[in-house]
N, C-alpha and C positions, 0 to 999 in steps of 0.2 A: 385477348382470350387466354393465350398461353400464360401470360403474366398472372392473370387472376387465378387460374387453376393451380399454378405453381405456388402462389401465395397461400391458397386454401390448404394445400397439402402440407406446406411448411407449418402453418398454424395448427393443423390437426396433429402433426408429429411433435410439436413443441411440448415438452413435459410441463412447462409452466402455464399452459393453456387450461383454463377452468373447464370442468366437465360440461357445464351448460354451454359455454362458448364453443367447445369442440363439437357438440351436437349440432349447433347452428352451422358451423363451417361444413360439417359432413352433409347436412341437408342442401346447402348451397352447391357443394361439389356434386352431390348426387343428382340434383335437379338439372344442373348444366350438362353433366355427362349423359344422362338419359335423353336429354333433348338433342344433344349432338348426335347420338346414335340414331335417333328418329330422323334427323335431317339426312343422314347417310343411308337410310333404309330405302332400297330401290322400290319398295312397295308403297311408300308414302305418297300421297297426292301432292301435286305442285302447290296447291293452296295451303295444305298443312305444312309443307316444307318452308314456304314463305313465312307463315305465321311463326313457326319455330325459330327461324333465322332472326326474325325481329325480336322475339322474346330473348334469345341468347344475347343479342347485341344490347338490348335495354338492360338486362340483368347484369351483364358484365360491366357496363358503364356505372350502374348503381352501386355495385360492389366496389369498384375502383374508387368511387366518390366516398364510400363509407370507410375504406381503408386509409384514404388521405382526405379527411374532411376539410372544407374551406375554413378560413379563420372565423367566419360568422355562420355557424351551422344553424339551419332552421329546424333541425330535429329537436323535439322537446327535451330529450334526455341525452343529446349528443350522438356521436357516431355509433355507439353500441346499440342504441335504440333502432337505428336504421338497419344495422346488421342483423339484429334479431328478427325484424320484419322480413328481411330478405331470406332468412332461414325458413320462416313459415312458407314463403312463396316457393322456395326450393323444394320443400316437402310436398307442396301442392303439385309441382312439376313431376316429382317422383311418382305420386299417386296417379297423375294424368297418364303416365307412360307404363304404369304397373299392369301386369297381366290380369290381376284380380280386381283392381280398383279403377281402371280406365273406363270412362263412360262408353257404353256400347254404341249408342246412336251418334252418327256424325254431327248432327245438330247440337247435341250436348257437348261433344268435344270442342266444337268451334266456339261455343259460348264460354267454356272454361278457358280455352286459349285466350279469348278476348279479355276475360277478367284478369288473367295472370299478366298479360301484356300491359294492361292498364295499370296494374299494381307496380310493375317494374318501371314503367314510364314515370309514374308519380314519385316513386322513390328516387329516381334519377333527377327529376326536376326539383324536388324539394332541397336537394343538396347542390344544385347547380348555381354557382355564383353569377353566371351570365343570364340566368332567368330573371324576369321582372318580378318585383314584389307580388304583383297580382298572380302571376303564374305559380310562384312558390306557395302562396296562400291557398290557391285552389288545389294544388297538388297535396299540400299538407292536410287539407280537409279530407281528401279521398283516402290518404294513408291512415288518418285517425279513425275514419269510419270502419276500415278493415280491422285495425288493431282492436277496436272496441266492439267488434261484431258480436261477441258472446254476451255483451250487455245490451244489445239492441232489443227494444221493447217487443217488436214483432217476433224476433227469434225466441225470446223467453216465453212468449205466449204460445208459439208453436211447440216448444219442448214440453211445456206444461200439458198441452193437449195430447201430445204423442205419448207421454208417460202414463196417460189414462189406460193405454192399451198394453201396459207392462212390457216395454221393449227390452231386449237383451242388453247386457252391459256393453257388448260389442257394437250394437246399433247406436246407443247413446254416444259412445266414444267416437265412432266414425262420423256422426253428424257434427259433433263438437270439433273434431279435427279438420273436417272439410270447411266448416264455417271459419275456423281460425286461419286456414290456409288460403281460402278463396274469397271469404267474406259472405255477408248476407245479401241476397237470398240464394244466389246460385250455388254457393258452396254448401249451404244447408240442405238444399234439395238434392244436390249430388250425393251427399252422405246418406240421405233418406232413401235414395234410389238403389243403394247397395244391397247385396245379398243378405247381410246381417239384419236389415230392416224389412225384408220382404214380408215376414209374418205380421209385423206391426202395421205395415201399410195395408195389407189385406184385411186385418181386423178393423182398422179405421174406416176403410172403404165400405165395409159391410154395415156400418152404423149410419143410417140415414138421419137427417135433421141434426147433425152435429157440425160444428164450425169447420172441421177439416174434411168433411165428407167429399165435397167437390174436388178439393186439392188431391186427396189420396186416390180418388177414382181416376182423375186425370193422370196421375203418375203411373197407375196400372196400365193405362192405355196409350200414353203418349210419351215423347221425350220429356224429361223433367224440366228442361229449359222452356218448354211451351206452357208450363203450368204455373208460372209465377203470378199470373193474374188471379189465380184462385187462392193465393195466400190471404188469410183473413186480415182485414185492415186493422190498424192500431186503434 
């Protein structure tokens, strides 16, 4: 852990680091730091502390693998590809711990924790030379699904319907960011449940006989993680 944090700080301070890469490293550092603070919080539940500890370990291992890639990397575009994906995951962790962006319902927090932990484990496995070809292939499939989440057919359909209710730019940006950080569909619904989308969700929920009516009504009444079944089918 200390080694990874030190390396991230060094890369951030390096004047030769490209701005895009620096932003990636800052998100990784920010995500790990925020999670470490949560682990040390005396008010955090034992279950959350255990989940955050697993996430920190998995993410640290994945970052170390990206910093020192094996001779035959399974990443489609090499180690930089893996690091960029870790940056998105780090941004998701920052949002998970943010005072304004953290899910309010414990069920939702647990679901996002689960998705982030799965992402870190997949990134770790895909770079692990000791993993079997089958394990790396399955992990790579999961990573690709997350990276390509903004091109997911169901996500595009959701956003097309959401835009009928003239959402604010902040709402659209939030949904896009959470989808990029956590994936489809939990990330998308997390973004949609935020304050910037409240008016949009209310407008959609008031429109009966539309594709999103059941989903948006559910999101008004329940944790967003319990509304996945209401997402319109492809």
